[in-house]
SEMAR-792356 format. One record per residue (C-alpha): residue number from 0; residue in three letters; chain; x, y, z. Coordinates in pm, 1 decimal. Layout:
REM residues N
ATOM seq type mol       xx       yy       zz
ATOM NUM  Ala   A        X        Y        Z
...
REM end
This chain:
REM residues 266
ATOM seq type mol       xx       yy       zz
ATOM   0  Unk   A  -5845.5  -2059.7   5643.2
ATOM   1  Unk   A  -5598.9  -1995.2   5372.8
ATOM   2  Unk   A  -5878.6  -2102.9   5073.2
ATOM   3  Unk   A  -6040.8  -1950.9   4793.8
ATOM   4  Unk   A  -6349.6  -1747.0   4766.1
ATOM   5  Unk   A  -6585.7  -1823.4   4490.8
ATOM   6  Unk   A  -6966.2  -1819.7   4397.0
ATOM   7  Unk   A  -7180.3  -2034.4   4069.5
ATOM   8  Unk   A  -7440.9  -2046.8   3939.0
ATOM   9  Unk   A  -7557.7  -2316.2   3691.4
ATOM  10  Unk   A  -7920.9  -2362.1   3524.7
ATOM  11  Unk   A  -8154.4  -2369.9   3729.4
ATOM  12  Unk   A  -7913.1  -2460.4   4078.5
ATOM  13  Unk   A  -7858.5  -2103.1   4286.0
ATOM  14  Unk   A  -7472.8  -2254.0   4467.7
ATOM  15  Unk   A  -7307.5  -1960.1   4651.0
ATOM  16  Unk   A  -6966.5  -2074.0   4788.1
ATOM  17  Unk   A  -6787.8  -1833.4   5038.8
ATOM  18  Unk   A  -6478.5  -2040.1   5092.9
ATOM  19  Unk   A  -6207.0  -2001.1   5288.9
ATOM  20  Unk   A  -6454.3  -1958.6   5525.9
ATOM  21  Unk   A  -6658.7  -2273.5   5487.4
ATOM  22  Unk   A  -6998.1  -2113.0   5440.1
ATOM  23  Unk   A  -7206.3  -2218.3   5168.2
ATOM  24  Unk   A  -7571.5  -2214.6   5046.1
ATOM  25  Unk   A  -7818.0  -2365.8   4800.6
ATOM  26  Unk   A  -8138.4  -2263.1   4678.2
ATOM  27  Unk   A  -8277.3  -2559.0   4458.2
ATOM  28  Unk   A  -7960.2  -2765.0   4344.6
ATOM  29  Unk   A  -8242.6  -2971.9   4118.2
ATOM  30  Unk   A  -8165.4  -3200.4   3859.7
ATOM  31  Unk   A  -7843.0  -3010.7   3779.7
ATOM  32  Unk   A  -7522.4  -3256.8   3891.2
ATOM  33  Unk   A  -7240.1  -3011.1   4028.4
ATOM  34  Unk   A  -7101.1  -3304.2   4188.8
ATOM  35  Unk   A  -6787.8  -3237.8   4132.6
ATOM  36  Unk   A  -6741.1  -2885.9   4272.2
ATOM  37  Unk   A  -7014.6  -2982.0   4542.0
ATOM  38  Unk   A  -6773.0  -3272.5   4718.7
ATOM  39  Unk   A  -6493.6  -3042.0   4693.0
ATOM  40  Unk   A  -6650.2  -2784.5   4897.9
ATOM  41  Unk   A  -6819.0  -2990.6   5184.1
ATOM  42  Unk   A  -6472.1  -3146.4   5195.9
ATOM  43  Unk   A  -6264.7  -2842.3   5241.6
ATOM  44  Unk   A  -6566.7  -2748.5   5481.3
ATOM  45  Unk   A  -6578.0  -3110.1   5668.5
ATOM  46  Unk   A  -6418.9  -3117.9   6011.3
ATOM  47  Unk   A  -6503.3  -2781.4   6099.3
ATOM  48  Unk   A  -6241.8  -2517.3   6153.8
ATOM  49  Unk   A  -6196.1  -2359.6   6546.3
ATOM  50  Unk   A  -6175.9  -2056.1   6378.9
ATOM  51  Unk   A  -6204.5  -1793.8   6140.3
ATOM  52  Unk   A  -5965.0  -1548.8   5983.8
ATOM  53  Unk   A  -5981.1  -1178.5   6012.3
ATOM  54  Unk   A  -5806.0   -874.9   5915.5
ATOM  55  Unk   A  -5713.3   -577.1   6110.2
ATOM  56  Unk   A  -5605.4   -175.0   6118.2
ATOM  57  Unk   A  -5470.7     77.7   6326.4
ATOM  58  Unk   A  -5426.5    467.3   6329.1
ATOM  59  Unk   A  -5088.1    534.0   6226.8
ATOM  60  Unk   A  -5054.8    819.2   6390.8
ATOM  61  Unk   A  -5079.9    615.7   6754.6
ATOM  62  Unk   A  -4712.4    432.2   6633.6
ATOM  63  Unk   A  -4349.5    504.1   6647.9
ATOM  64  Unk   A  -4010.4    317.3   6680.6
ATOM  65  Unk   A  -4101.9    248.1   7066.3
ATOM  66  Unk   A  -4445.8    193.7   7076.4
ATOM  67  Unk   A  -4437.5   -168.1   7260.4
ATOM  68  Unk   A  -4813.0   -191.8   7208.6
ATOM  69  Unk   A  -5104.2    -85.8   6975.9
ATOM  70  Unk   A  -5478.5   -131.7   6961.1
ATOM  71  Unk   A  -5566.8   -313.1   6650.2
ATOM  72  Unk   A  -5911.4   -282.0   6480.1
ATOM  73  Unk   A  -6020.4   -632.9   6386.0
ATOM  74  Unk   A  -6295.5   -709.7   6154.9
ATOM  75  Unk   A  -6379.3  -1041.9   6039.6
ATOM  76  Unk   A  -6269.8  -1183.3   5650.5
ATOM  77  Unk   A  -6600.9  -1355.2   5580.9
ATOM  78  Unk   A  -6959.2  -1265.7   5600.2
ATOM  79  Unk   A  -7115.8  -1311.3   5907.1
ATOM  80  Unk   A  -7413.7  -1094.5   5877.3
ATOM  81  Unk   A  -7179.5   -821.4   6031.3
ATOM  82  Unk   A  -7092.5   -897.1   6320.1
ATOM  83  Unk   A  -6681.8  -1029.8   6361.1
ATOM  84  Unk   A  -6774.2  -1209.1   6670.2
ATOM  85  Unk   A  -6512.2  -1290.0   6942.1
ATOM  86  Unk   A  -6189.4  -1207.0   6884.3
ATOM  87  Unk   A  -5874.7  -1477.4   6946.9
ATOM  88  Unk   A  -5558.1  -1416.1   7088.5
ATOM  89  Unk   A  -5315.4  -1266.7   6787.2
ATOM  90  Unk   A  -5022.5  -1454.5   6675.7
ATOM  91  Unk   A  -4741.8  -1275.2   6667.2
ATOM  92  Unk   A  -4383.8  -1325.7   6474.6
ATOM  93  Unk   A  -4108.5  -1066.9   6604.6
ATOM  94  Unk   A  -3879.3  -1040.1   6238.5
ATOM  95  Unk   A  -3583.9   -798.2   6189.4
ATOM  96  Unk   A  -3743.0   -603.3   5939.9
ATOM  97  Unk   A  -4062.9   -698.8   6059.5
ATOM  98  Unk   A  -4375.2   -814.7   6308.1
ATOM  99  Unk   A  -4585.1   -991.9   6160.3
ATOM 100  Unk   A  -4914.5   -992.0   6389.4
ATOM 101  Unk   A  -5228.1  -1225.0   6242.5
ATOM 102  Unk   A  -5573.9  -1252.4   6390.4
ATOM 103  Unk   A  -5868.4  -1480.0   6383.7
ATOM 104  Unk   A  -6202.2  -1494.0   6508.9
ATOM 105  Unk   A  -6464.1  -1772.3   6668.3
ATOM 106  Unk   A  -6627.8  -1958.7   6355.3
ATOM 107  Unk   A  -6923.4  -1864.3   6203.3
ATOM 108  Unk   A  -7285.4  -2051.0   6249.2
ATOM 109  Unk   A  -7325.1  -2274.4   5961.9
ATOM 110  Unk   A  -7557.9  -2175.6   5649.1
ATOM 111  Unk   A  -7519.0  -1947.1   5412.9
ATOM 112  Unk   A  -7407.8  -1545.4   5577.3
ATOM 113  Unk   A  -7523.6  -1228.5   5455.5
ATOM 114  Unk   A  -7205.4   -952.2   5395.5
ATOM 115  Unk   A  -7335.3   -617.4   5494.0
ATOM 116  Unk   A  -6968.8   -546.9   5633.3
ATOM 117  Unk   A  -6890.7   -647.0   5982.4
ATOM 118  Unk   A  -6751.1   -428.2   6255.3
ATOM 119  Unk   A  -6448.1   -322.9   6403.1
ATOM 120  Unk   A  -6343.4   -511.7   6741.8
ATOM 121  Unk   A  -6072.5   -297.5   6896.7
ATOM 122  Unk   A  -5802.8   -526.0   7062.4
ATOM 123  Unk   A  -5493.5   -441.0   7219.9
ATOM 124  Unk   A  -5153.3   -589.9   7103.8
ATOM 125  Unk   A  -4859.4   -655.4   7312.2
ATOM 126  Unk   A  -4522.3   -656.5   7142.7
ATOM 127  Unk   A  -4333.7   -703.6   7489.7
ATOM 128  Unk   A  -4020.7   -491.9   7272.0
ATOM 129  Unk   A  -4035.8   -194.2   7102.6
ATOM 130  Unk   A  -4117.8   -191.6   6723.4
ATOM 131  Unk   A  -3772.8     19.3   6618.6
ATOM 132  Unk   A  -3746.3      8.6   6232.0
ATOM 133  Unk   A  -3953.7   -252.5   6165.2
ATOM 134  Unk   A  -4310.7   -257.7   5976.0
ATOM 135  Unk   A  -4634.4   -389.7   6115.8
ATOM 136  Unk   A  -4769.3   -680.4   5923.9
ATOM 137  Unk   A  -5131.3   -857.1   5865.3
ATOM 138  Unk   A  -4995.4  -1211.9   5822.3
ATOM 139  Unk   A  -5348.0  -1270.8   5648.6
ATOM 140  Unk   A  -5246.0  -1040.4   5351.2
ATOM 141  Unk   A  -4911.9  -1208.7   5337.2
ATOM 142  Unk   A  -4776.5  -1222.0   4960.8
ATOM 143  Unk   A  -4843.0  -1633.6   4870.8
ATOM 144  Unk   A  -5103.8  -1669.5   5146.6
ATOM 145  Unk   A  -5498.8  -1718.2   4973.8
ATOM 146  Unk   A  -5622.4  -1423.9   5071.6
ATOM 147  Unk   A  -5350.7  -1244.5   4990.8
ATOM 148  Unk   A  -5497.7  -1167.9   4657.3
ATOM 149  Unk   A  -5880.0  -1130.4   4716.8
ATOM 150  Unk   A  -6066.7   -783.2   4790.0
ATOM 151  Unk   A  -6020.7   -805.4   5180.4
ATOM 152  Unk   A  -5629.2   -779.7   5151.6
ATOM 153  Unk   A  -5679.1   -536.6   4846.5
ATOM 154  Unk   A  -5461.5   -262.1   5034.2
ATOM 155  Unk   A  -5146.7   -465.5   5099.2
ATOM 156  Unk   A  -5032.6   -623.0   5406.3
ATOM 157  Unk   A  -4854.5   -358.8   5542.6
ATOM 158  Unk   A  -5041.9   -171.6   5823.4
ATOM 159  Unk   A  -4778.6     63.2   5966.7
ATOM 160  Unk   A  -4446.3    126.5   5887.4
ATOM 161  Unk   A  -4113.5    372.7   5974.8
ATOM 162  Unk   A  -4140.9    695.9   5818.4
ATOM 163  Unk   A  -3808.8    722.5   5536.0
ATOM 164  Unk   A  -3498.8    874.8   5772.0
ATOM 165  Unk   A  -3356.8   1203.7   5672.1
ATOM 166  Unk   A  -3067.6   1158.0   5405.1
ATOM 167  Unk   A  -2731.2   1228.1   5587.8
ATOM 168  Unk   A  -2591.3   1482.5   5453.4
ATOM 169  Unk   A  -2175.5   1471.5   5442.7
ATOM 170  Unk   A  -2167.4   1883.2   5375.3
ATOM 171  Unk   A  -2012.2   2184.3   5574.3
ATOM 172  Unk   A  -2212.6   2380.3   5788.9
ATOM 173  Unk   A  -2177.4   2690.4   5550.1
ATOM 174  Unk   A  -2069.1   2730.4   5218.6
ATOM 175  Unk   A  -1662.1   2820.1   5218.9
ATOM 176  Unk   A  -1752.2   3162.5   5055.8
ATOM 177  Unk   A  -1940.3   3421.5   4993.1
ATOM 178  Unk   A  -2295.1   3413.0   4768.3
ATOM 179  Unk   A  -2156.5   3668.2   4476.1
ATOM 180  Unk   A  -2272.0   3640.6   4115.6
ATOM 181  Unk   A  -2025.5   3909.8   4007.1
ATOM 182  Unk   A  -1765.1   3666.9   3999.4
ATOM 183  Unk   A  -1958.4   3383.6   3815.8
ATOM 184  Unk   A  -1816.2   3453.2   3442.0
ATOM 185  Unk   A  -2087.5   3560.6   3155.6
ATOM 186  Unk   A  -2121.0   3402.8   2857.6
ATOM 187  Unk   A  -1882.2   3555.0   2564.8
ATOM 188  Unk   A  -2185.1   3722.5   2280.2
ATOM 189  Unk   A  -2113.6   3446.2   2022.4
ATOM 190  Unk   A  -2077.0   3129.9   2209.0
ATOM 191  Unk   A  -1872.0   2881.3   1975.9
ATOM 192  Unk   A  -1998.6   2545.1   2067.3
ATOM 193  Unk   A  -1644.3   2479.9   2116.5
ATOM 194  Unk   A  -1554.9   2661.3   2441.8
ATOM 195  Unk   A  -1885.6   2587.4   2610.8
ATOM 196  Unk   A  -1727.0   2342.7   2805.7
ATOM 197  Unk   A  -1426.6   2537.2   2967.1
ATOM 198  Unk   A  -1705.4   2798.5   3029.9
ATOM 199  Unk   A  -1973.1   2550.6   3243.1
ATOM 200  Unk   A  -1646.7   2407.7   3427.4
ATOM 201  Unk   A  -1554.6   2819.5   3496.8
ATOM 202  Unk   A  -1870.7   2854.9   3639.5
ATOM 203  Unk   A  -1903.7   2519.3   3854.9
ATOM 204  Unk   A  -1544.9   2592.4   4038.1
ATOM 205  Unk   A  -1655.4   3022.5   4108.3
ATOM 206  Unk   A  -2046.8   2835.5   4229.9
ATOM 207  Unk   A  -1906.3   2586.6   4440.7
ATOM 208  Unk   A  -1774.2   2726.4   4710.4
ATOM 209  Unk   A  -2042.6   2964.8   4748.9
ATOM 210  Unk   A  -2373.7   2750.9   4727.0
ATOM 211  Unk   A  -2271.3   2331.1   4893.1
ATOM 212  Unk   A  -2397.5   2372.0   5219.5
ATOM 213  Unk   A  -2618.3   2643.9   5154.7
ATOM 214  Unk   A  -3000.8   2637.6   5206.1
ATOM 215  Unk   A  -3170.2   2574.6   4846.2
ATOM 216  Unk   A  -3415.7   2768.7   4822.6
ATOM 217  Unk   A  -3294.8   3098.5   4890.9
ATOM 218  Unk   A  -2977.8   3041.6   4601.8
ATOM 219  Unk   A  -3145.0   2864.4   4397.9
ATOM 220  Unk   A  -3417.8   3199.9   4371.4
ATOM 221  Unk   A  -3107.6   3396.2   4335.4
ATOM 222  Unk   A  -2971.8   3196.5   4070.5
ATOM 223  Unk   A  -3251.4   3231.5   3893.6
ATOM 224  Unk   A  -3331.0   3571.7   3923.5
ATOM 225  Unk   A  -3000.8   3615.2   3745.2
ATOM 226  Unk   A  -3120.0   3469.7   3423.3
ATOM 227  Unk   A  -2995.4   3063.4   3467.2
ATOM 228  Unk   A  -3182.4   2778.4   3421.1
ATOM 229  Unk   A  -3211.5   2544.1   3724.7
ATOM 230  Unk   A  -3277.3   2200.8   3779.0
ATOM 231  Unk   A  -3262.3   2025.6   4098.1
ATOM 232  Unk   A  -3286.0   1709.1   4162.8
ATOM 233  Unk   A  -3227.6   1489.8   4526.0
ATOM 234  Unk   A  -2913.1   1370.3   4554.5
ATOM 235  Unk   A  -3022.3    981.1   4522.1
ATOM 236  Unk   A  -3180.3   1061.1   4238.0
ATOM 237  Unk   A  -2924.7   1300.3   4059.4
ATOM 238  Unk   A  -2870.7   1205.2   3788.2
ATOM 239  Unk   A  -2644.3   1302.9   3393.4
ATOM 240  Unk   A  -2841.8   1510.4   3175.9
ATOM 241  Unk   A  -2827.8   1572.2   2807.9
ATOM 242  Unk   A  -2871.5   1948.1   2709.3
ATOM 243  Unk   A  -2904.3   1925.6   2302.5
ATOM 244  Unk   A  -2932.1   2242.3   2235.2
ATOM 245  Unk   A  -2644.3   2338.9   2375.4
ATOM 246  Unk   A  -2788.5   2601.0   2629.6
ATOM 247  Unk   A  -2515.0   2830.8   2790.6
ATOM 248  Unk   A  -2716.3   2916.7   3092.8
ATOM 249  Unk   A  -2820.3   2600.5   3247.7
ATOM 250  Unk   A  -2763.9   2472.6   3638.4
ATOM 251  Unk   A  -2793.9   2135.6   3758.0
ATOM 252  Unk   A  -2827.4   2164.6   4161.4
ATOM 253  Unk   A  -2807.3   1813.6   4399.0
ATOM 254  Unk   A  -2988.1   1827.3   4734.5
ATOM 255  Unk   A  -2913.1   1666.5   5031.5
ATOM 256  Unk   A  -3233.6   1732.9   5266.1
ATOM 257  Unk   A  -3259.8   2114.4   5189.8
ATOM 258  Unk   A  -2934.0   2199.7   5077.8
ATOM 259  Unk   A  -2680.2   2251.6   4818.2
ATOM 260  Unk   A  -2459.9   1956.5   4782.0
ATOM 261  Unk   A  -2331.0   2040.6   4454.6
ATOM 262  Unk   A  -2384.1   2258.8   4142.1
ATOM 263  Unk   A  -2303.7   2116.8   3776.0
ATOM 264  Unk   A  -2312.4   2294.7   3422.4
ATOM 265  Unk   A  -2558.9   2140.7   3186.3
REM end
């Protein structure tokens, strides 16, 4: 377990090595000498492992933070003619942010095995405690382990993770003032650039008590209907923007969830 899989063909030698799972075969090795390679493979396979590695998956919708056990679908990682075989008891490591579950299966018979894709075996896993906000990890595919960069782990090690939590919004339950666009300043016809910042601040001062805490969708729709160009950003991704054309009708509305957290003049 934990070795690299590869295959070589040298001259008239057809040498197939399935390694980390210690299955190899050869057809007419003949006079070509690949002693160094073969000795390395045989040495790695000597002693015979009692198990072979396996990967697993799970139905995400069947798990939540209160789950203390789940059904894993376990599949042999190496070639075995389509048969996963007997699944051994998993190794379970309960961490603070992750729960690592590693499966192994009975060793495949000696000799080269065909690879049509192995069947999935359902195995009930008892964690003994709720998952909480921890991710479920397939131990075979953890970064830094031999199988992590192979095809069986192409999807990464995470088998389930808790859904993102909604943002905590420190907002009033409702805007402090009634929404009334007639109270918002109108840009002067001449619009000298020297007065733009003062105008923008006056707009923000008028809009803030009307919109902070309000539902974003209808409020933004009304602003746009009144001629404002509105850019919406999430609170965690809010950035300062620079508008080179110095428009007088551009607003940035910052959201926390689906409610307005702040408004600024861009």
